[in-house]
Every structure is written in C-alpha cells, then in structure tokens.
C-alpha positions as CSV (number, residue, x, y, z in Angstrom):
1,M,-192.8,89.0,-24.8
2,N,-191.6,92.5,-25.3
3,K,-192.7,92.7,-28.9
4,K,-196.3,91.4,-27.8
5,V,-196.5,93.8,-24.8
6,F,-195.0,97.0,-26.4
7,K,-195.7,96.6,-30.0
8,G,-198.7,94.2,-30.2
9,I,-196.7,91.7,-32.3
10,Q,-197.5,88.1,-31.8
11,S,-194.8,85.6,-32.9
12,E,-195.3,82.1,-34.0
13,S,-194.6,79.3,-31.6
14,A,-192.0,77.8,-34.0
15,D,-190.2,81.2,-34.4
16,I,-190.1,81.5,-30.7
17,L,-188.6,78.0,-30.3
18,N,-186.0,78.5,-33.1
19,H,-185.0,81.9,-31.5
20,A,-184.6,80.2,-28.1
21,M,-182.6,77.4,-29.5
22,S,-180.2,79.8,-31.3
23,E,-179.7,81.9,-28.1
24,K,-179.1,78.6,-26.3
25,L,-176.5,77.6,-28.7
26,M,-174.7,81.0,-28.5
27,W,-174.8,81.1,-24.7
28,E,-173.2,77.5,-24.7
29,E,-170.5,78.6,-27.2
30,A,-169.8,81.7,-25.0
31,Q,-169.0,79.5,-22.1
32,L,-166.1,77.8,-23.7
33,E,-162.6,78.9,-23.0
34,P,-161.6,82.0,-25.4
35,I,-159.4,81.4,-28.2
36,D,-155.7,82.5,-27.9
37,S,-155.8,85.7,-30.2
38,T,-152.0,85.3,-30.7
39,T,-152.8,82.4,-33.0
40,I,-154.8,84.4,-35.5
41,T,-153.0,85.0,-38.7
42,G,-153.7,87.4,-41.5
43,S,-152.8,90.8,-42.7
44,L,-154.3,94.0,-41.5
45,D,-152.4,96.1,-44.1
46,S,-154.5,98.9,-45.6
47,P,-158.1,97.6,-45.1
48,T,-160.3,98.5,-48.0
49,Q,-163.4,98.8,-45.7
50,S,-163.8,100.0,-42.2
51,V,-164.6,97.7,-39.4
52,R,-167.4,98.5,-37.0
53,C,-167.9,96.9,-33.6
54,Q,-171.0,96.9,-31.4
55,F,-171.1,95.6,-27.9
56,D,-173.4,95.6,-24.9
57,G,-173.4,94.5,-21.3
58,S,-176.0,93.4,-18.7
59,W,-175.8,93.3,-15.0
60,K,-177.6,93.8,-11.7
61,S,-176.1,95.5,-8.7
62,L,-176.8,92.6,-6.4
63,D,-176.0,89.8,-8.7
64,P,-172.5,88.4,-9.0
65,N,-172.9,87.6,-12.6
66,M,-173.0,89.9,-15.7
67,G,-173.3,89.2,-19.5
68,L,-171.3,90.7,-22.4
69,G,-171.8,90.5,-26.1
70,W,-170.1,91.9,-29.1
71,W,-170.4,92.0,-33.0
72,C,-167.6,93.2,-35.3
73,F,-168.6,93.7,-39.0
74,Q,-167.5,95.5,-42.3
75,E,-169.4,98.3,-43.9
76,N,-171.4,95.8,-46.1
77,D,-172.6,94.0,-42.6
78,Q,-170.3,91.1,-43.4
79,M,-169.8,89.6,-40.0
80,I,-166.0,89.3,-38.9
81,L,-166.5,88.3,-35.2
82,F,-169.2,87.9,-32.7
83,G,-169.6,86.5,-29.4
84,A,-171.2,86.7,-25.9
85,K,-169.7,85.8,-22.4
86,G,-171.1,85.3,-19.0
87,V,-168.7,86.4,-16.3
88,R,-168.6,87.0,-12.5
89,K,-167.9,90.6,-11.3
C-alpha cells in the first residue's frame, strides 16, 4: 500500500500474496522459543570479512506489545543470521 500511495507503484496480486505468506512464515518462526546460543559451535578466530548487523523495532506507547527484527550478514551480503520477535513490554 505504501508503494502505491507514495511512489505510484502498483504490485501484482500474486506478488502481494507471496510477500504476505513470507511475512507470515517469518512471524510464526519468530514466535518459537529462542535457540540456546551456547550450543552454537564454530571458530571466530580471525574472520576474513567483517560482519554487519541491522536491527529495527516497532512499538506504540499505549500498546503492550512490540516487534523486533535483525539481520546479520558479511560484506558480500551473505546472510549469517536473521530473525524477528514479538514481545510484551
């Protein structure tokens, strides 16, 4: 809707549906219990590329819920970790 209102771009119905399904699956995955990070194995000795992380949050002052999202990736945009979570304040 924002693309149509602010940029005049109209998306195909199938694209909108695919995007909505993708967002639904990511939301459902975010509702699962977090993985215990102590079980992750691997070496972090002298990485050859830097790692970047982007994150975002959304909340309303009168709403008891908020949303969080994150994406960590290497310089070549290779995804390392991403996720989203809905939590109560």
